[in-house]
C-alpha positions as CSV (number, residue, x, y, z in Angstrom):
1,X,-21.8,-12.6,0.2
2,X,-25.2,-14.8,1.0
3,X,-28.0,-13.4,3.2
4,X,-27.2,-16.4,5.6
5,X,-24.0,-14.8,6.6
6,X,-25.3,-11.6,7.8
7,X,-28.3,-13.2,10.0
8,X,-29.5,-12.7,12.6
9,X,-29.3,-9.0,12.0
10,X,-28.5,-6.9,15.1
11,X,-30.7,-3.7,14.9
12,X,-30.2,-1.1,17.7
13,X,-33.6,0.9,17.9
14,X,-33.5,4.5,19.1
15,X,-37.3,5.3,19.9
16,X,-38.0,8.2,22.5
17,X,-41.4,7.9,22.0
18,X,-42.9,5.1,24.1
19,X,-46.2,5.0,22.2
20,X,-44.5,4.1,19.0
21,X,-42.4,1.2,20.7
22,X,-45.0,-1.3,20.2
23,X,-45.7,-0.6,16.8
24,X,-41.9,-1.1,15.9
25,X,-41.7,-4.1,18.2
26,X,-44.4,-5.7,16.0
27,X,-42.6,-4.9,12.7
28,X,-39.4,-6.1,13.8
29,X,-40.9,-9.6,15.2
30,X,-38.8,-11.9,13.1
31,X,-36.2,-14.8,13.7
32,X,-33.5,-13.1,11.3
33,X,-33.7,-10.0,13.3
34,X,-32.3,-9.4,16.8
35,X,-33.6,-6.0,18.5
36,X,-32.7,-3.9,21.1
37,X,-34.6,-0.9,21.7
38,X,-33.4,1.9,23.8
39,X,-35.0,5.7,24.6
40,X,-32.0,7.8,25.3
41,X,-28.7,9.0,23.0
42,X,-26.7,8.0,26.0
43,X,-27.9,4.5,25.5
44,X,-27.6,4.5,22.0
45,X,-23.7,5.7,22.4
46,X,-22.8,2.9,24.9
47,X,-24.5,0.2,22.8
48,X,-22.6,1.3,19.6
49,X,-19.5,1.0,21.8
50,X,-20.0,-2.1,23.8
51,X,-22.4,-4.1,21.7
52,X,-22.1,-5.9,18.2
53,X,-24.5,-3.8,16.1
54,X,-25.3,-4.3,12.4
55,X,-27.3,-0.9,12.0
56,X,-29.1,1.6,13.7
57,X,-32.7,2.6,13.4
58,X,-34.0,5.8,14.6
59,X,-37.8,6.6,15.3
60,X,-38.0,10.4,16.0
61,X,-39.1,13.7,14.7
62,X,-37.8,14.6,11.4
63,X,-37.0,18.0,12.9
64,X,-34.2,17.0,15.0
65,X,-32.4,15.5,11.8
66,X,-33.2,18.5,9.4
67,X,-34.0,21.7,11.2
68,X,-31.7,24.6,10.1
69,X,-29.8,22.4,8.1
70,X,-28.2,21.0,11.4
71,X,-27.8,17.2,11.9
72,X,-29.0,16.4,15.5
73,X,-27.5,12.8,14.9
74,X,-24.0,13.8,13.4
75,X,-22.2,12.2,15.8
76,X,-24.0,9.1,15.8
77,X,-23.8,9.2,11.9
78,X,-20.1,9.3,12.3
79,X,-19.9,5.9,14.3
80,X,-19.5,3.9,11.0
81,X,-22.7,2.1,11.4
82,X,-25.6,2.4,8.8
83,X,-28.4,4.6,10.2
84,X,-31.9,4.4,9.3
85,X,-34.3,7.2,9.9
86,X,-38.1,5.8,10.4
87,X,-41.2,8.1,10.2
88,X,-44.7,7.6,9.4
89,X,-44.5,9.8,6.3
90,X,-41.2,11.1,4.7
91,X,-41.4,13.4,1.8
92,X,-39.1,12.5,-1.2
93,X,-37.4,16.2,-0.4
94,X,-36.9,15.6,3.0
95,X,-35.5,12.1,2.2
96,X,-32.9,13.4,0.0
97,X,-31.4,15.7,2.5
98,X,-31.1,12.8,4.9
99,X,-29.3,11.0,2.4
100,X,-27.0,13.9,1.6
101,X,-26.5,14.0,5.4
102,X,-25.1,10.5,5.2
103,X,-28.3,8.8,6.8
104,X,-28.0,5.0,4.9
105,X,-31.7,5.3,4.2
106,X,-35.2,6.6,5.2
107,X,-38.2,4.6,5.6
108,X,-41.9,5.6,5.5
109,X,-44.2,3.2,7.8
110,X,-47.2,4.2,5.8
111,X,-48.1,0.7,4.4
112,X,-44.8,-0.7,4.8
113,X,-44.8,-4.5,5.2
114,X,-42.3,-6.5,7.2
115,X,-40.5,-8.0,4.1
116,X,-39.8,-4.5,2.8
117,X,-38.4,-3.5,5.8
118,X,-36.3,-6.7,6.2
119,X,-35.0,-6.4,2.7
120,X,-33.8,-2.8,3.2
121,X,-32.1,-4.2,6.5
122,X,-30.3,-7.0,4.5
123,X,-29.0,-4.8,1.8
124,X,-27.4,-2.2,4.2
125,X,-26.0,-4.9,6.4
126,X,-24.5,-6.8,3.4
127,X,-23.1,-3.7,2.0
128,X,-21.7,-2.4,5.5
129,X,-19.8,-5.9,6.0
130,X,-18.5,-5.8,2.6
131,X,-17.1,-2.2,3.1
132,X,-15.6,-3.2,6.2
133,X,-14.2,-6.3,4.4
134,X,-12.6,-4.2,1.7
135,X,-11.3,-1.8,4.4
136,X,-9.7,-4.5,6.5
137,X,-7.9,-5.9,3.4
138,X,-6.5,-2.5,2.2
139,X,-5.2,-1.8,6.1
140,X,-3.9,-5.2,6.9
141,X,-0.7,-7.0,6.1
142,X,-1.2,-10.2,4.5
143,X,1.4,-12.3,6.2
144,X,1.3,-11.3,9.8
145,X,-2.4,-9.9,10.0
146,X,-1.6,-6.9,11.7
147,X,-2.0,-3.3,10.3
148,X,-0.1,-2.2,7.4
149,X,1.8,1.0,6.4
150,X,-1.2,2.7,5.2
151,X,-2.9,2.2,8.5
152,X,0.3,3.2,10.3
153,X,0.2,6.6,8.5
154,X,-3.5,7.2,9.0
155,X,-3.4,6.7,12.9
156,X,0.1,8.3,13.4
157,X,-1.2,11.5,11.6
158,X,-4.5,11.3,13.6
159,X,-2.5,10.9,16.8
160,X,0.0,13.9,16.0
161,X,-3.0,16.2,15.2
162,X,-5.1,15.4,18.2
163,X,-2.0,15.6,20.5
164,X,-1.4,19.2,19.5
165,X,-4.7,20.0,20.6
166,X,-5.2,18.0,23.8
167,X,-1.3,17.9,24.7
168,X,0.7,14.9,25.7
169,X,3.0,12.8,23.7
170,X,3.2,10.2,20.8
171,X,6.3,7.8,20.9
172,X,7.1,5.9,17.8
173,X,9.3,2.6,18.3
174,X,10.6,1.1,15.2
175,X,11.9,-2.8,15.0
176,X,13.7,-4.7,12.5
177,X,16.1,-7.7,12.4
178,X,19.8,-7.1,11.9
179,X,20.8,-8.5,8.5
180,X,17.6,-10.1,7.6
181,X,18.4,-10.2,4.2
182,X,21.4,-12.4,4.7
183,X,19.2,-14.7,6.7
184,X,16.7,-14.8,3.9
185,X,19.7,-15.5,1.4
186,X,20.9,-18.4,3.7
187,X,17.7,-19.9,4.6
188,X,15.1,-19.1,1.8
189,X,11.8,-16.9,1.8
190,X,9.7,-19.2,3.6
191,X,12.0,-19.6,6.5
192,X,12.3,-15.6,6.6
193,X,8.2,-15.5,6.6
194,X,8.3,-18.0,9.6
195,X,10.8,-15.4,11.3
196,X,8.7,-12.4,10.5
197,X,5.6,-14.1,12.1
198,X,7.3,-15.0,15.1
199,X,8.6,-11.6,15.3
200,X,5.3,-9.9,15.1
201,X,4.0,-12.4,17.8
202,X,6.5,-11.4,20.2
203,X,5.8,-7.6,19.7
204,X,2.1,-8.1,20.0
205,X,2.9,-9.7,23.5
206,X,5.0,-6.7,24.5
207,X,2.8,-3.9,23.0
208,X,-0.4,-5.0,25.1
209,X,-2.9,-2.3,24.1
210,X,-0.6,-0.2,21.8
211,X,-1.0,-1.0,18.0
212,X,1.6,-2.9,16.2
213,X,2.1,-2.2,12.3
214,X,4.3,-4.0,9.9
215,X,5.8,-1.2,7.6
216,X,8.3,-2.9,5.6
217,X,9.8,-6.1,4.9
218,X,11.0,-7.2,8.5
219,X,10.3,-3.6,10.0
220,X,7.7,-3.1,12.5
221,X,6.2,-0.3,14.5
222,X,4.6,0.4,17.7
223,X,2.8,3.6,18.7
224,X,2.5,5.0,22.2
225,X,-0.1,7.6,22.9
226,X,0.8,9.1,26.1
227,X,-1.7,11.4,27.5
228,X,0.6,12.8,30.4
229,X,4.0,14.0,28.9
230,X,5.7,13.7,32.4
231,X,5.1,9.7,32.0
232,X,6.5,9.5,28.3
233,X,10.2,8.5,29.5
234,X,8.8,6.0,31.8
235,X,6.3,4.5,29.5
236,X,8.9,4.1,26.8
237,X,11.6,2.4,29.0
238,X,8.8,0.0,30.3
239,X,8.1,-1.0,26.7
240,X,11.7,-1.3,25.7
241,X,12.7,-3.4,28.8
242,X,9.8,-5.7,27.7
243,X,10.8,-5.7,24.0
244,X,14.4,-6.5,25.0
245,X,13.7,-9.3,27.4
246,X,11.2,-10.7,24.9
247,X,13.2,-10.5,21.4
248,X,16.4,-11.6,23.1
249,X,15.7,-15.3,23.0
250,X,16.6,-17.6,20.0
251,X,13.9,-18.0,17.3
252,X,12.6,-21.6,16.6
253,X,12.5,-22.7,13.2
254,X,12.1,-26.4,12.2
255,X,13.6,-27.8,15.5
256,X,16.4,-25.4,15.3
257,X,17.6,-22.5,17.0
258,X,18.5,-19.2,15.5
259,X,20.0,-16.5,17.2
260,X,19.0,-12.8,15.5
261,X,20.0,-9.5,16.6
262,X,17.1,-7.1,17.0
263,X,17.4,-3.2,16.6
264,X,14.9,-0.7,18.0
265,X,14.8,2.9,17.5
266,X,12.8,5.6,19.1
267,X,11.4,9.0,18.3
268,X,9.0,11.2,20.1
269,X,6.7,13.9,18.8
270,X,6.5,16.8,19.0
271,X,10.1,17.0,20.4
272,X,11.6,14.5,17.7
273,X,9.1,16.1,14.9
274,X,5.6,17.2,14.1
275,X,4.8,15.1,11.2
276,X,4.8,11.2,10.5
277,X,7.6,11.2,8.0
278,X,10.1,13.1,10.3
279,X,9.1,11.0,13.3
280,X,9.7,7.9,11.4
281,X,13.0,9.0,9.8
282,X,14.1,9.9,13.0
283,X,13.3,6.6,14.5
284,X,15.1,4.8,11.8
285,X,18.1,6.9,12.1
286,X,18.3,6.1,15.9
287,X,17.6,2.3,15.0
288,X,20.5,2.5,12.6
289,X,22.8,3.7,15.5
290,X,21.5,0.9,17.7
291,X,22.5,-1.6,15.1
292,X,26.4,-0.6,16.0
293,X,25.8,-2.3,19.5
294,X,25.9,-5.9,20.3
295,X,22.6,-8.3,20.1
296,X,19.1,-6.8,20.8
297,X,19.8,-3.3,21.4
298,X,18.0,0.2,21.2
299,X,18.6,3.9,20.5
300,X,16.4,7.2,21.0
301,X,16.8,9.8,18.6
302,X,19.4,12.4,19.4
303,X,20.1,15.1,16.9
304,X,23.6,15.2,17.6
305,X,24.2,11.5,17.3
306,X,22.0,11.1,14.6
307,X,22.7,13.6,11.9
308,X,20.4,14.2,8.9
309,X,20.9,11.6,5.9
310,X,22.7,13.6,3.1
311,X,19.5,13.8,1.0
312,X,17.3,14.6,4.0
313,X,17.1,18.4,3.4
314,X,15.7,17.6,-0.3
315,X,12.3,19.7,-0.6
316,X,10.0,20.3,-3.3
317,X,11.5,23.6,-4.7
318,X,14.7,21.2,-5.3
319,X,12.6,18.9,-7.7
320,X,11.2,21.8,-9.6
321,X,14.7,23.1,-10.2
322,X,15.9,19.7,-11.3
323,X,13.2,19.8,-14.1
324,X,13.6,23.4,-14.9
325,X,17.4,23.2,-15.2
326,X,17.4,19.3,-16.9
327,X,19.2,17.8,-14.0
328,X,17.4,14.5,-14.5
329,X,18.8,11.7,-16.7
330,X,17.5,8.2,-17.9
331,X,19.6,5.2,-17.3
332,X,18.9,2.0,-18.8
333,X,19.1,-1.5,-17.8
334,X,19.3,-4.0,-20.6
335,X,16.7,-7.1,-21.0
336,X,18.4,-10.1,-22.5
337,X,16.9,-12.9,-24.4
338,X,17.8,-15.9,-22.7
339,X,17.8,-18.0,-26.0
340,X,19.9,-15.8,-28.0
341,X,21.8,-13.9,-25.4
342,X,20.9,-10.5,-27.2
343,X,19.7,-7.1,-25.8
344,X,16.2,-7.2,-27.1
345,X,14.9,-4.6,-24.6
346,X,15.7,-2.2,-21.6
347,X,13.9,-0.5,-18.6
348,X,14.4,3.4,-18.2
349,X,15.1,4.3,-14.6
350,X,15.6,8.1,-13.5
351,X,18.7,9.5,-11.9
352,X,19.4,13.2,-10.6
353,X,22.8,15.0,-11.2
354,X,22.2,17.2,-8.2
355,X,24.8,20.2,-8.5
356,X,25.8,19.9,-4.8
357,X,25.2,16.1,-4.1
358,X,26.1,14.3,-7.1
359,X,24.4,11.5,-8.6
360,X,21.1,10.9,-6.6
361,X,19.2,7.4,-7.0
362,X,15.7,7.1,-7.3
363,X,15.0,5.9,-3.7
364,X,16.1,9.1,-2.5
365,X,13.8,11.3,-4.3
366,X,11.0,9.3,-6.0
367,X,9.0,8.9,-2.5
368,X,9.1,13.0,-2.2
369,X,8.0,13.3,-5.8
370,X,5.2,11.0,-5.3
371,X,4.0,12.7,-2.0
372,X,4.1,16.3,-3.6
373,X,2.6,15.2,-7.1
374,X,5.7,16.2,-8.7
375,X,6.1,12.8,-10.0
376,X,3.6,13.6,-12.7
377,X,5.3,16.2,-14.6
378,X,8.6,14.1,-14.1
379,X,6.9,11.1,-15.6
380,X,5.9,13.3,-18.6
381,X,9.5,14.4,-19.0
382,X,10.6,10.6,-18.9
383,X,8.4,9.6,-21.8
384,X,9.5,12.6,-23.8
385,X,13.2,11.9,-23.1
386,X,12.8,8.3,-23.8
387,X,11.3,9.0,-27.3
388,X,14.2,11.2,-28.0
389,X,16.6,8.3,-26.9
390,X,14.7,5.7,-29.3
391,X,15.3,8.0,-32.1
392,X,19.2,8.3,-31.1
393,X,19.1,4.4,-30.9
394,X,17.6,4.3,-34.4
395,X,20.2,6.8,-35.8
396,X,23.1,4.5,-34.2
397,X,21.3,1.4,-36.1
398,X,20.5,-0.2,-32.8
399,X,16.9,-1.4,-32.3
400,X,15.1,-2.6,-29.3
401,X,11.9,-4.7,-28.9
402,X,10.7,-3.0,-26.0
403,X,11.4,-0.1,-23.9
404,X,10.0,0.1,-20.4
405,X,9.0,3.1,-18.4
406,X,7.3,3.1,-14.9
407,X,4.2,4.6,-14.2
408,X,3.6,5.3,-10.5
409,X,0.1,5.2,-8.5
410,X,0.6,8.8,-8.1
411,X,0.4,9.5,-11.8
412,X,-2.9,7.7,-12.5
413,X,-4.5,10.0,-9.9
414,X,-4.1,12.5,-12.7
415,X,-7.3,12.8,-14.8
416,X,-5.2,14.0,-18.0
417,X,-2.7,11.0,-17.9
418,X,-3.9,9.4,-21.0
419,X,-4.5,12.7,-22.9
420,X,-1.1,14.2,-22.4
421,X,0.7,11.1,-23.0
422,X,-1.2,10.8,-26.2
423,X,-0.1,14.4,-27.1
424,X,3.6,13.9,-26.4
425,X,3.8,10.7,-28.4
426,X,1.7,12.7,-31.6
427,X,4.0,15.7,-31.1
428,X,7.5,13.6,-30.9
429,X,6.5,10.9,-33.2
430,X,7.5,8.4,-30.7
431,X,7.3,4.7,-31.9
432,X,4.3,3.2,-29.8
433,X,5.3,-0.4,-31.0
434,X,8.5,-0.1,-28.8
435,X,7.3,1.8,-25.8
436,X,5.9,-0.3,-22.9
437,X,4.5,1.2,-19.7
438,X,5.5,-0.9,-16.3
439,X,2.5,-1.0,-14.0
440,X,2.5,-1.9,-10.3
441,X,-0.5,-3.4,-8.4
442,X,-0.6,-0.2,-6.1
443,X,-1.2,2.0,-9.3
444,X,-3.9,-0.4,-10.4
445,X,-5.5,-0.2,-6.9
446,X,-5.5,3.7,-6.7
447,X,-8.9,4.0,-8.7
448,X,-9.8,0.8,-10.5
449,X,-12.2,2.3,-12.9
450,X,-10.1,5.4,-13.8
451,X,-7.0,3.3,-14.4
452,X,-8.7,0.9,-16.4
453,X,-10.1,3.9,-18.7
454,X,-6.6,5.2,-18.9
455,X,-4.9,2.0,-19.9
456,X,-7.7,1.4,-22.6
457,X,-7.2,4.9,-24.1
458,X,-3.2,4.3,-24.2
459,X,-4.0,1.0,-25.7
460,X,-5.4,2.8,-28.8
461,X,-2.1,4.2,-29.6
462,X,-0.4,0.7,-29.7
463,X,1.5,0.9,-26.3
464,X,1.7,-2.3,-24.3
465,X,2.0,-2.7,-20.7
466,X,3.9,-5.0,-18.4
467,X,3.2,-6.0,-14.7
468,X,5.9,-5.2,-12.4
469,X,6.9,-7.2,-9.3
470,X,4.4,-9.7,-10.2
471,X,3.7,-12.2,-7.1
472,X,4.1,-9.8,-4.3
473,X,0.2,-9.0,-4.1
474,X,-3.1,-11.1,-3.5
475,X,-4.7,-9.5,-6.5
476,X,-2.4,-10.1,-9.3
477,X,-4.3,-13.0,-10.9
478,X,-7.5,-11.1,-11.2
479,X,-5.8,-8.2,-12.4
480,X,-4.5,-10.2,-15.3
481,X,-8.1,-11.2,-16.4
482,X,-9.2,-7.8,-17.0
483,X,-6.3,-5.6,-18.1
484,X,-4.4,-5.8,-21.4
485,X,-1.0,-6.8,-19.7
486,X,1.3,-8.6,-22.5
487,X,4.4,-9.0,-20.0
488,X,4.8,-10.1,-16.5
489,X,7.9,-9.3,-14.4
490,X,8.9,-11.7,-11.6
491,X,9.6,-9.9,-8.5
492,X,13.3,-10.1,-7.6
493,X,12.4,-11.7,-4.0
494,X,11.4,-14.8,-5.8
495,X,14.7,-14.7,-8.0
496,X,17.2,-14.2,-4.8
497,X,17.2,-17.7,-3.5
498,X,17.1,-19.6,-6.8
499,X,17.7,-22.7,-7.1
500,X,18.2,-23.5,-3.6
501,X,14.8,-22.5,-2.1
502,X,12.1,-25.1,-3.6
503,X,9.2,-22.9,-2.7
504,X,10.7,-20.0,-4.7
505,X,11.3,-22.5,-7.6
506,X,7.9,-23.8,-7.8
507,X,6.4,-20.3,-7.7
508,X,8.7,-18.9,-10.6
509,X,7.8,-22.2,-12.5
510,X,4.1,-21.7,-12.0
511,X,4.4,-17.9,-13.0
512,X,6.4,-18.8,-16.1
513,X,3.8,-21.5,-16.8
514,X,0.8,-19.3,-16.3
515,X,2.3,-16.4,-18.4
516,X,2.9,-18.7,-21.5
517,X,-0.7,-20.0,-21.4
518,X,-1.8,-16.6,-21.4
519,X,0.5,-15.9,-24.3
520,X,2.5,-13.5,-22.2
521,X,6.2,-12.7,-22.2
522,X,7.9,-13.3,-18.8
523,X,11.0,-11.1,-17.4
524,X,12.9,-12.1,-14.4
525,X,14.3,-9.2,-12.3
526,X,17.3,-9.0,-10.0
527,X,19.2,-11.8,-11.8
528,X,22.8,-11.7,-10.1
529,X,24.2,-15.5,-10.6
530,X,24.6,-18.0,-13.1
531,X,22.9,-20.4,-10.9
532,X,19.7,-18.1,-10.9
533,X,20.3,-17.8,-14.8
534,X,20.6,-21.8,-15.2
535,X,17.2,-22.5,-13.1
536,X,15.3,-19.6,-15.3
537,X,16.5,-21.1,-18.5
538,X,15.4,-24.7,-17.4
539,X,11.8,-23.4,-16.6
540,X,11.7,-21.4,-20.1
541,X,11.8,-17.8,-18.7
542,X,12.0,-15.5,-21.7
543,X,14.3,-12.5,-20.6
544,X,16.1,-11.6,-17.7
545,X,17.7,-8.3,-16.3
546,X,19.9,-7.6,-13.4
547,X,23.5,-7.2,-12.4
548,X,24.7,-10.5,-13.9
549,X,24.5,-8.8,-17.1
550,X,24.5,-5.1,-16.3
551,X,23.7,-2.3,-14.0
552,X,21.5,0.5,-15.4
553,X,23.8,2.4,-17.9
554,X,23.7,5.7,-19.7
555,X,22.5,5.6,-23.4
556,X,25.8,5.5,-25.0
557,X,27.0,2.6,-23.0
558,X,23.4,0.8,-24.0
559,X,24.3,1.6,-27.6
560,X,27.9,-0.2,-27.2
561,X,26.2,-3.2,-25.6
562,X,23.5,-3.4,-28.5
563,X,26.2,-3.3,-31.2
564,X,27.9,-5.8,-29.4
565,X,24.9,-7.7,-30.8
566,X,24.8,-10.3,-27.9
567,X,26.3,-11.0,-24.5
568,X,27.7,-14.2,-24.0
569,X,26.0,-16.4,-21.3
570,X,28.8,-17.6,-18.8
């Protein structure tokens, strides 16, 4: 970011000492600085809220900021603007205490030049703007530009916590399009994206000052923060009435009208839950019931009408029991070489054989395990079990080029990830030339430096890495340049509409070309039809996996498939 992008710098100056105002004004005389001087903390608070300010400069006695370790300006420091304390003289010791108290900088005016002051302002302003840009990208949905799931959880958590103190209620309204997957299959992803943007626009009109979030593919949420509990029902009904009227008309797409049903689910804290996950689950259950009605419809959560899902009662202790009593198992989805038709690899996927609920799929227990941190020991178990299964394959005379195992973002938060995996590999003598770890972009963004260090340490053992769900994030191409990734897996969302959607065909062709130019292998996920397969073969995709060939299978079944040497291409 160039300096010109941050000019003029808008500086709010708090100077209760009128005798020092003239001196400060002379120092701040510059066409690149816009200065507003105030003499009361009330005026400071008002300006920080109402005016566009880049940073705050405080000229006051150091005692206010440092006496007894109490920070007189803590409320202002917490305003998310860089705060600079200016004094005729500040010792190095006091300066360090100011920085520890979250002041952005401290400046001694003895011998200070205007250029030095400007340099400090420019650097602080650029850093603050860059930080704001990063924060915006992390919490903004790329398609609709409304806030994303991360921001949704942060806001909902704060509102529920505040509500317990001040009273009131928080209503959660979730919205999605009925059978949107079918619409995407018929019309293509580009048309689906256009509908998503139109839906979001309508929601923003209805929501007024209430925030709108995109929390899934076609799933949106609106949060109502109601101060007076007695007005909760009226506020909900007012919003729902507006939503029904606004969402009922047909959506316009390329000059044609598409009538799409929209379902709305509502839950209210604390009545229907006291944490974000429970509140969201209950709103989703209500929305599922609304789908049984015709057209645009809504339901408010009712325990008797919206019973808990079968696996809603799973808790942390269940997962520990699953590890202790060996209830987990690995299933394998074959990867097929498009030139030979042979099974050349597989992806390991966890299943849970629960003593009461039977076979539980990953979507029903992985989110809980990531939230509680239990995904870390579960991940180590998966690597250990995969090593044992590789030995079983070898004894059966079956050999794979690669066996993929997923590493989640939560696993990378463990400081001992690389060291523990290296210990498992050495103890069980696992063939690292076959082992491959599948990464997602969310894991790579959790802590960039730590992730890179972990990957580099694991690379030393001979393990290779693939990038899963490629093409769904804005950062994929940057990641390819700085991480030792040898394989790209094209996300199933781009495969679903092949070969009928020209945009998806071009995206797939470009990804394959990019990967091959970087000497990488390309695997297409979610292949279900011969048309998809033929399109991928025509564009020289290397491997595929999906239900067209096989769903995830047990190890004995995988051995039978490999012993068959190849799968006939239909």
